[in-house]
N, C-alpha and C positions, 0 to 999 in steps of 0.2 A: 504494500500500500504506500503511495507517495506520502512523504513527510513534509510538512510546511517548513520553509527555511527558518522561520522564527522559532521552531522547536529544537534546532540544532545549535551547538555552541557558537559556530560561526554566524548562524542566523541571529542568535541572541545579541552577539556583538554588533552586527549590522543594525538590528532594531534599536539597540541602546544608543549607538552613534546617531542614528536618525532622530531619535527622541531628543538627544542633547542638542543636535543642530536646530531642531524645531524650537526647543526651549530658548536657545540663544536668539533666534530670529524673533520670537515672541517678546523677548525682553530688550528689544531694540538693538541687537547685534552685539556679540561678545567682543569684537575688535574695535568697537567704538566708531565704526565707519558709517553706521546707519542711524537715521533719525528715529526717535521713539515713535511708536504707533500713536496716532491721534485717537480721540474718543470715538469717532465714527468708524474706525477700523478695528476696534476691539470686539471680539466675539460676544462679550457680555452685553454690548450696546444693542444688539439685535434681539436679545431675549425679552419676552414680555414681562411686565411688572408682576409681582406676586398677586395671586387671585384670591380674593376674600369675599364672602357673602356680605350683603349690605342690609340694613333694616328697612330700607325703602327702595322702590324701583327708581331708576334714574330718570324716567319720563313721567313719574307721578302715578303710574298705574297701580291698581290695588287688586286685592282678592275680592271678587264680587260673587256672593252667594246668590245663585239664580233660582234654586228650588229647595224646598224642605218638605219632607213627608214621613209619616209613620203609620203603621198598621198594628192594631192589637190582635195578636194571634191566639192567646189563651189567657183568660183571667180567672180560671177555676182554682188556681193555687191560693191558699189563704194569705200568703205573705208577699208573693211576687207576681207580677203580670208580665207575660212574655210578649215582647213587641219586636218589630223590625223597623229600623229607621234609615233614612238616607238624606243626603244633601248633595246637590250639584253646585259646582263653583267654577268660575272662569278666572284665568290670569288675564286681567284687563290691560296689562302692560303690552306694548307693541315692540319693546326693545329688550326687555329683560326676561331671563329665565326665573320662574318662581322655584328656587332651589329647595325650599322647605316650607311647609305650612302645617299647623295643627289647629284643631278646632275645639272649642268648649261646647259641650252639649248639655242643655238644661231641660229637664222635664217639669211640667207644671200640672197640678190637678185642678179640678173645677173649683175647689175651695181655697186655692192659693198655695198649697203645699208644693215645695220644689225639691228636686234631686238632680245633682250634677254627675255627669259621666266623666270621670277623670281621664286625663290623657297620658298618664305616666307609662302605662304598659299597653295601651290600646292602639295598635297599628291602624285600626279602622278609622281613627280620627286624624290620621296623618297622611301626607302625600309629599312626594319629592319630584323635582324636575318637570314642572308643568310648563310647556312651551308658551311663548307669547301668543295670546288669543285662545289658548287651549282650554277645553272644558273637561273636568274630571268629576267622578262621583266618589263619595266616601259614605260609609255606613255599615251596619251589620245588625245582627240580633242583639237584644239587650233584655235585661230583667229590671223592672222598675218596682219600687215598693208600694205603689198605689196605682190606681187606674189613671193614666195620663190623659189630660185634656188638650195639651198643646206641647209643641216642641220648639225650642229656640237653639239655633246653631250660629255661633259667632266665631270670628277669627281670634285665636289666642296669640299665635306667633307667626310671622312670615319673614322669609329671608330671600334675597334676590341677588342675581349676578347678571351683568350685561352679556348678551349673546356674543357681542364682538370680542369680549374678553375671553370667553370660553373658546371661541374659534382661534384666537391668537395662541392659546395654550394647547390647541389640538384636542379638545375634549368634546367628542360627539355626544349628543344627548337626544332623547325623545323616542317615542314609540307611536306608530300609526296603525290603528286597527283597520284591516282591509276586508274582513268578513267575520261573521259569527253565526252560530246556531244554538238555540236553546230548546232542549227537549225535556218535558215534564212528565215523569212517570212515578215510580216508587222513590226515585231520586231525581233531582234536577241536574241534568248534564249539560255542560256548556263547552262548546268548541269554538276557539278563536284563532283566526289567522291574522298575523300582524307583521310589520316590518320594524325591526329595532335598529337604532343607530349606535347602540352601546358596544363598547369593547371592555370586557370585565376588568375592573381595577382592583377588586378586593373580593373576598369570599362571601361577604354578606350583602352584595348587591342583589336585591330581590325584586321581582315583579309579582303582581297578583292579578288574577281575574276577578273583577268586581262587576256585579250585575245591578243595573238600575231597574228596579221592579216597578212596572207601570201597568195601569189598567188599559182597557181597549181605547179609552179616550185620551191616553197619554199622561194621566195624572200620576205623579211620583208617589208610590206607596211605601218606599223604603229602598234599601240596598242590601246585598248579601255577597260576601266574597266566597269564591269557590276554591276549596283546597285542592292541592297544596300550593304554597308559594313556590316560585321557581327562580333560578338564577338568571341574570341577564344574558349569560352566555359568553363564550370566549371571543366570538367574532360577530360583527353586525350582519344583518340581512333578514330575509323572510323566514318566518317560523310559524309553527302551529302548536297550540297548547290546549289541553283538555282539563276540565275541572268539574267538580260536582259538589252538591250540598243536599242535606235532607229536605224532602218535600214539606216537612213540618214548618220550615221557614219560608215557604212559598205561599203568599196570601191567596185566598180563594179567587179573588177578583183580578189577580195579576194575569196578564196576557203575554205569552211567550213571543208573539209577533211584535208587540209594542215595546217590550222590555229591551234593554240595551246591555251588551257586554262590553266592558272597557278593560284596558290594561293599565294598572296603576303601579307606579314605582313606590314600594313601601320601605325600602332601605337601599342605600343610604345616600346622603348628599355627597357629591364629588367636590363640592366647594366648601372649604372650612370657614368658620367664623373668625373674623379678625380679632 
């Protein structure tokens, strides 16, 4: 088998000499005969500045919650009521990626009692990497300590990064759903075709199939994620994923044809906080 010259002693000497020569040239010439490199000629000058998430979008865009809905599934238990809830939201910025958002979910009873759904461990209340102008759904099943009369979903935290900065750093982002099919039987089975721009950066980069549950008239009844979460993959391109959930979480009035399957990034942000 041929051996690279850099792996032989002579090759190592040549490689070392070349490295030293390159270092001399980079440091403005070892013999003093060359002028120091100017700022524009330094390799570091072409590198983009550090990329950090920001608390606000550069163009003033916000997270706009466009729909909220919930459905009571079972209230026969003496202490908890089974519900499914959902909210759709849009990244209203036209220039910035919504790198991270989480929501506060508050239930209210008819007599004014309230209960909050904490975000500490609930991926269903978080989303990452929502493209400018993109719409995403969050939500899932929940258990409330009373019969809820209303649902309030508000933005708790949002972080942003200009798309131009991500492009300068060579960070591809975004998923586009190209097709989906929902089949309701003993289980609800979901098949989604999509194109992903991601190139895996870490082991915990995860995507999730989330279904916006709608009745035949298009009213949002809630949302439900289909297990399991799956990795973004090693290379970008077209993919297909399947998921399912128990039909007990499918509202009776939900219509498979009107409901929508989306791909939501549930972990994690590629852009760190400053």
